[in-house]
Each structure stands twice: as structure tokens, then as C-alpha cells.
Residue, then its C-alpha position, 0 to 999 in steps of 0.5 A: m958284829s959285822q966286819v967290813d973293809a974299812s977302806v970302802e969309801l962312803r957313798p957320795k951325797l944324795v942331795g944334788a943327785r939326779i935321782k928318779r922319783t920314787e913316787d912314779p912307779r905307783l903313779l905311772s902304773g895306775n896304782g895311785r890312790y886318790v879320793d875317788d878310789i876310796t869306796p867304803k861300804g854304804l857310800l852316799h854321793v852328793a850332787l849340788r844345785r848351784s846358783d845360776q844368779p850372780h846376786a839374788t835373794i832365795r825366795s822359795i825352794d820347791l823340791g817337787d817329786v825329787f824323792d820319786v827318783p830311785g836312790v835319793v836319800a835326802v835333800f838339804d838346804a842351809t836351814d837344815l844344817e845351821a844347828d850342826l856347825l859353826p861357819a869358818i871365819p877367815t880372820s885377820k888382825m889386818k886393819n880395814y878388813y872384813a871377814t866373810p863367814i863361810w857356810p856349806l850352802a848359801r844362806g838367804k841369798v846367793r852371791y855368784v854363779g856357781e855357789p852351792v844352794i841345795a845338796v841332794v844325797a843319793d846312792s849314786r851320783y847319777a840319781a843325785e844329778d837326776a834329782l837336781e833337775r826336779i828342784v825349782i828355786e825362785y830367785e829375786p835378782l839383786p843389783f850388783a857391780i861385776r867389775q872391780v872399778d864399779a864395785v869400789a864406788p861408794d854407791a855400788p850395790l853391796l854384796h855383804e850388807e853387814a860389811g857396809t862396803n865392798v872394799i873389805i881390805s885396804r893397805e898402803f906401803e910407803r918409803g921415801e918422798v915419793d911424790e917429790v921424787f916424781a916431781q923432779a924425775p927427768v923421765t917417767v913412764r906409766a900405764r894401767f896394767r891388767m892381769t885377768r882371772k885365771t883358774a887352776m887346772a889340775m888333772e884331778t878335780r876337787s874331791y872329798l869323802a867324809e866318814w863318821d865313826r859312831r863308836k869313836q864319835a870321830l870323823t875322817l875327811h879324805s880330801s884332795t887338799n894340799i893343806p890337811g893340817i889347816i883343814r883339820d884345825v878349822l873343821s875341828g872348830c866348826l864341828d866342835l870335835p877335838g883334833n884327835r877325833m877330826r882327821v884329814v887325809a890327803p891321799d895321792v893328789g893330782g895337782s893343785f897349783g893353789g886351787k886346792g889350798s883353801l877350805y871349800h863349802e863342799e868340805l864342810l858339807v860332806c863332813v856335816l852330812a856324814r855325821k848327820l846321816d851316819r854314812p860315808v858321803k862323797y863329793v867329786s866335782d866335774r870339770l864345769e864345777d871346777l871351772t865355775a866354783t874353784s877359787q880363781a886367781f889374779d884379776e888385778l887392775m894396776d895403775a903404776e908409774l916409774a921414775v928414772d934418771e937420765e942414766g936409767h937408774l930407778l928413782g921411785l915407783r908408785a902404784d894403785v891396785i884394785g884387786d877383784i877378790g870375788a864374793y868371799s874372803i877365802y879361808p884361811w888366807t883372807g881376801a888380802l892374799e892376792p892384792v896385798q902381795v901384788v904391792s908387797f912384791l912390786p919393787g921386785p929385785y931392784r934398788m929403789a929409794a922411794y915407793r908407794g903402793r896402795i891396794r883395795g880388795v873389792l867384793t864382786p859376784k864371782p868365785p873367790t880368788g885364792p892361792y894360785r901358783g905365784v900368788g900376787r907375784p905374776a901380776s906384780t912382776f908383769a907390771m914392774e917388768r913392763l915399766v922397766d922395759m918401757a923406761a929402757r925404750k924411752l931412754g934408748l937403753d938395752p933392756a938387759e943393761m937397764r936391769r944390770r944397772n938396777l938389780v941389787n948387788a951382792e954387797e948390798f944384801p940384806y936389802r930391804t925393799g920399799s914395802g918392807i920385804i927383806w931379801d937375805r941374799s940371792a943371785f940377782q945379777e948372776c941370774l941375769q948374766a947367766a940367762c944372757d950367756y946361756a942364750d947368747y943374747p947378742a946373737l939373739v939380738r942380731e937374729r931379731d934385727e935380721a928378722r925385722r929387716q925381713g918384715r917379720w914380727v919378732g921380739l925379745g923380752f926379759a923378766s927378773y924377779a925375786e920371791l920369798t920362799g920357805i917363809g918363817s913365822r915372822i912373815a906369817v904373823a905379819p898379815g895377822m892370819p889365824i895360823n902359823t905357816g912358818v913352822e914345819t915338823a918332822k918325826i923320824t923313827i927307826d923301829a926294831t927291824g931297822a926300818i925308817t919312817a919319816d912323818f911330815g905335815i907337808s902334803s905333796h901334790g906332784q912335787g916329788l917330796e917323797t923322793t927329795l925328803a928321803q934324799v935329805i934324810a939318807d944323807e943326814l942320817g947315814c942310812r940307805m934311801e930305800d930304807v926310808e918311808v916318807r909319810h905325809g898328807d895326814s893331819a894325824l902324823v904330827p902335832m902341827g903341820t899346815g901343808t905344802y904351798a908357797s914354795r915352803s916344803a924343801v926349806l921347812a920340811g927339809g930343815a925339820a928332817t935335818k934336825s930330826s935326823h941329827v937327833v936320831k943319828a946321835k942316839v944311833f951313834k950312842a948305842a953303837a959306841h956302847l955296842m962296839d966299845v969305841p968313842v962316839e967321835d970315832l963313828e961314821a955312818s953311810q948306807g945304813i952301816v955305822r963304822s969305826r974309823s979306827s978299826n974295821r968294826s961296824l954295825t948295821f942300823k938293823e943290828i943296832a935297832h935290834a939291840v936297842y929294842a929287843q936284846m935286853g941287857r945289851i945296853p944298860h937300861d939307864q942308857r937306852e933310848d928309843l930311836v925316835a925324834t920329833e923336831s920342828y924348824d922355823p926359818y923365821f924370815g924365810t929366804a929369797c929365790s930369784s931368777t931371770h927369764l928370757a923369751m923370744v917370740e914371733i907374731d903371725p901378721e895374718t892370724f896375730g897368733v904368738t909363737v914362743k920360739r926360745f925360752v931360757v930360765a936362770e934361777d937361784c934356788g939355793r942348794i939343789i936337792n934333786p936337779m931332775i925334779v927342779d928341772g921338771q918343776v921349772h918346765g911345768a911352771v913355765a908352761q903354766g906361765i905361757g898359758a897365763a901370758l897367751l891363753e888362759e882367761v876366766v871371763h864373766d859377762d855383764d850379766g855375771q855369767c861365766v862364759t869360759a866354763s868349758l875347756a873349749d872356751y878356757l884355753v890351756p897350753v898343750a905340749s905343741v906350744i911349749p918350746p924347749i926350755g933352757i935352764v941354768h942353775v945358779e946355786a948361790e950360797l945361803p948360810n941362813t937356812i938349814g941345808g942352804f935350800r930355797g923354794m922354787g916351785e912357783g918361779g916359772t909362773i912368776g917370770a914367764p908372763a912378764a917375759i913374754a909380755n915384754a917380748v910381744s911388746d918388743a915385736l910390736s914396738p915398730l908400731g908403737i904398741e905396748i902390752d898392758t893386759l894379759p893374756v895377750t890373745p890374737d884378738r887383743i893383738f889384732r885390736l892393738v894393731e888396728a888402733a896403731q895403724a889407724r893412729n899412724s895413718n891419722q898422724g901421717t895425714t896430719t903431717 
């Protein structure tokens, strides 16, 4: 038995400490292991011939002399694979919804430029690519509507004839007498807002490797996914394999931002081909394929109107939204994911009596829209925050004061919005005040006004928002999806050597979860952080786990880790109490040492584990328990995270380029596990939000072709355009979730576009210009200024 000085203080808590990420040494030294690093014996490579037509019937396929290319093993089209699997169906119980089947390759016709049609399998990717050029596909073009406003028309050409319509999802939220409120409102503002298409731009492109084990009749898919559990479950059904013979492993993943959070054609394809050919099969997309075939985001057209009284209090809101969901409803999230969230979150963190939000999700010949950092909320926040600023300007109110009068107050929680979302508790008002204080808002106003007197185009913009994070099963069930995203499991094991292993169903793709979850476990279990190995990204680790998305992992995995730690700790204390002959209540643990408070006796976790597992007789057999626990956590409703962003911009009157001069974020993400990691998440998300506000846009021309299919045309922000970002952490108490954690990974992308749009509008307000479309590019600003100058000139002439 160890002897220690009982006066030695327990180590300070790790949760809340700025601890360097434990993942970084392997990642920064080039020792990460990504899908493309895995090269099993006999590996085959796939290259895809993709559609160059937006909507067309496949009339014929001529393989020509494709097999003359050295190294070509096989060529497949859809008819070669139909007997080998079932399609994935993104089902939902939601009314007025049609689920489009998902197959590995296009069947009969193509529905967007970039859809995979032919798969060439070869000994090398080079040979497979060479062979693609020898294949001739004859198409019969079909009519199509490329814009959502045309695709919703009753006589529009149908993309999926069996659906009978292009509008495959529609929904309405309503509370109060909305039309009556607007009829009596003294002040209203309205506009048609557009959030254009974006794409996730991860450093690692989508990558998949499937291996078939003939002896076990089992399949393993290595995938750059952030939802390995969901992918395992759907592939299990499509390929008729039980879960213990269908394993999905996500090794190190080089970013996702939502783009790797759905099932893709290519994941189905490599699995089918590996089983069919009895050899490992790999597919790695190139940047062109990622830009044209990875799921995209937003593409929302929002007609919105806000009613206020003379004092600036919000009375009512109504909106009609058309969401362009692309050619397919994505698995498992369905085509309802983006547009439904727009109208769900449109009322934001504001007090409002009357609300009506209607959406239609429409099919168009473009890549499907799917998860993207923020999902729906960047668009809804953009529209709502623009309306708030427009109303403030019309009333002559300061935009900060306008928000202060309408944000839900602490005594009003829990607060139910017009769409039915319940904000449990968050620091709405406190975040606004913290942002103003940090930036010295009155001084910024003076600085802006002085710049205007000098003839410079300088503006300030706010954005306040709230989001649901760590959503529990109640929210997951609401859209009727076929999966439960509201539960997470943690299995914690102490083995005979005292080593601690923590298994999770989450799957990190850059968030630092190996670090933060180890911090939680070390605190709750009383062990050393360096003794904890966090394992994740493998569907075989726990019975059920859906992955990492929707700002859920800190809340759900942290809660599950806490519960499992408590169970294991109780077992450790029970064994230690017997070994030290003291009451359990007399024990405490820190840094892997269990101490008796009433004496100087102690045992290390290693000594206790050795006694439990290896030293027969030290613990009576009827009291012996393995030091293992598997616990799940369901926060049921989830919890609210809130923030206020404040931006200062300047517009060059010659180039019409926008420079973000200042940016401040004040956010409440509850009890912070690791402030250093939170700061990094905020910085990265704001940078992504700046890209959405000023640069990033996927453009399809009238012929259905993507004209932004390279990084020369699809512009992403670089370090030189990102200003220093001031961050204020507001840790409001949250008693309703284990640990008091809230999610925060998406926040920067939600608030930044709206704050910048408001700042640009403020800069251009002397010209009477309001921003209604993002990104606000130099070309768009030039055209707005040109139109405003012509309008003002005509008014001057008339006068």
C-alpha cells in the first residue's frame, strides 16, 4: 500500500483549463493516419465518369477499347450492380415529403452535372483515369428548371417523375394572429433575401476504402466521414450484412464542416465493388469532384417581413422560403434539413407574439444540399438580423438598443418561440452587452462617424442569434428521421495495468475531442489525463453512436463520459475501501491516486486494478467487479447557445472591396471545457462566416453547368483577410445538462455573415442601399451603388 502525505492538495480541475491539444503532436508531425494513407495488399482504385449533363436520359454507353489500357480490371454501370444491394432511402414521417432513392451510380438518367455514371476499376488511379477518356456516353437531354423560383411552378419539368412534383417537402409554423398584427402594425419592413450556395472546403477531400474479408464474410469501410455509426447502419441494410460484419472506421479526418456528414454514392460503390471483386477498393476525390459533387449548402430564397411598434418592440414576423435542395434528398437528413431549419430558427432570440414561417424544398439539377456548419441558421440569422437593422434605421433607433429591447430576458426562460423551439436558458442580453463593452461600442460609433465625415465608407453591424446544441432525442424525433441523433454512449475501461480506455460513438474531424473528453474523464474519475486514451470514429466501439455534428459532442459525449466515469469510480472506490479497510465515504481520488481522508493511506489506480484482476483472493469473489462501465446520455431537449457578433467594415469606393476592420464575438457556450480549443473553434468559424459573407458562392449557369469548379473561381478566405477576433466568454449557468456544457462549434458561421451584411449596409446607408444577398461581392456592391446613384440622380432631376 502506498504512503503519501495526506496534506498534499488535490490537483486543480482540468475542465476550464487551457490545455494543449493532445492530438496535435501526431497531426503536426505528419504522423496522422488518413484514409489515403491506408494501402492494403491487392488494392484497386476507382475513377468515375461523371455526368456532363444537368438532366438527361442515358441512351447508350460505348466502352470502346477501355480494356486495352494496362491495369484496367473492370468497368461498371448501374445495371451491373442492381442485384448486389438495395438503395438508401432517406425516409421521414414528415408530411408532404418524398424520399428520393440513393444508388451508387445513375440509373437510366442523370440529374445533375457531376453525378457518377460509370466506375472504372484499375490497379492505379492513373490507369482508371486514362480509361475514362475512352468511354463514350450518349445522352438525350431533358428539360429542366435550374432556379428554384422556376422549379416550384406547377408546369415545371420534373426531376423525379415518380414524385409527381419538384416540391418534395413543405411545412408551415404559425403562432398568433399574424396577418391581423401586420394589418395594425405602425411600422413594417420587408425584403427578399438570398443566401447563395456554398460548399464545404475541407483540406482532405472525400476518401473511401472498402475491404472484404472472405473468411469472415465481413466488410470494413474506412471513410473520411464524421458519422461512422450512421453509415454503418445504412450500409448494413443496403448490403444485407449484420452490424457485427459491417464496420465503418473514420481514421484521422481532415475537416468536414458538414460536407462529410452524409452518405455518398461513392461509399456505397466501393463497398459493393470490394465484395464483388474480393479485393480492397479505394476512391479519393480530387478537388474538382469535391467542388461539383460534394453536398452543398444554403441556396435559400427568403421573403420576410417584420412588424414593430413605434418604440421598436417586435410584434410579428412572417416569411415564405424556397429552399433549393438539389437533385436528391440526402441521407439521412432528408431534403428538409436546410429549409425547415431556416423557418424554425428565423425568430431567433427575440420576444415575439406572432409568427408564420412557410417553406418549400424544391428539386433542381444541382448537387444535393446537406449539412454545412450552422445548417439553416446562417440564412435565418442573416434575414432576421437584416430586418431588425432595417426596422431600427426606419425608427431612428441605435441597432444595439433595438436588440436590447427585444432579446428574451433572463426571467422569461424557458421561452418558446413561434416555431415551437424552446430556449431553456442562455445569456442573450449578457452577450449583447459583453460585445458592446469589449469593443467600446460608443467609441466605435464615434470612429465610424468621423470616417464618414472624411468621405470613407465605414459601417458597423451586429448579429444576435441563438441555436440549439447537443440536441436530445425529443428534437431528433420531431422531423421523423429514421435515426436517433439525441443519444450518445461512452464505455470506460480500466484494465489490469491501470490503463484507462474511453470509447465513444462520436468522430472528431478537427474539434480536439480527444483532449476535451480526456479532461472531463480525468476530473470525474480522478485519474491522470495522460492515462486516458480516447478512442472514437469506429462503429465497432460502442453499440450505438451516430457521430459528431450539430455541436453535439461536448454535450452528449461529455455527459455520457461523466456518467460512465461515475460508475467506474464507484467500483474503484468499492475495491479500494476493501483493500484499505476504510469506508467508501472516506475516499477521494486525484491524479490516479485514491486517498483516505482520515489517514495517510492510499492506492494508485494501477494497484487497485492489479488487485481486482490479477491478485486472486485480495477481494472476495462475490464483491469483485470489472472496472468497466457503459453509459448513455440523452439531454432530451438539448440546450441553447447564444452569441452576439459585432463587425466594423470599410468599403473601398474604387474597387468596392470590403475589408473587415474589427470583429468581436461574445458567446455563451455554458461551462467551457478548454478555452484554448473554444477560441480556435470561434476563430475558424468566423473565418468561414467571413467567406460566406464576402467571397464564397457556387454558381450554376443557365445550362446547369457549375462555373465555380476550381479554387480560381470558388474563392475562400485566406489569413490576410481575417482581422484579429476579440472573444468574450459568457459562461451562463446551465443546470439542465450534465456538466453544464453547451455546444459551440457552429456559432461563428451563424453570426458572422449577418453581422458583416449589417455592417456593409450601414456603410452604404448614406446612399440608401440595403444588402439582401450574400456574398456581398465587389461586383454586387458596384451594381448596387450604380443603381443608387442613378436613382438619386433621377430624383434630383425630378425635384
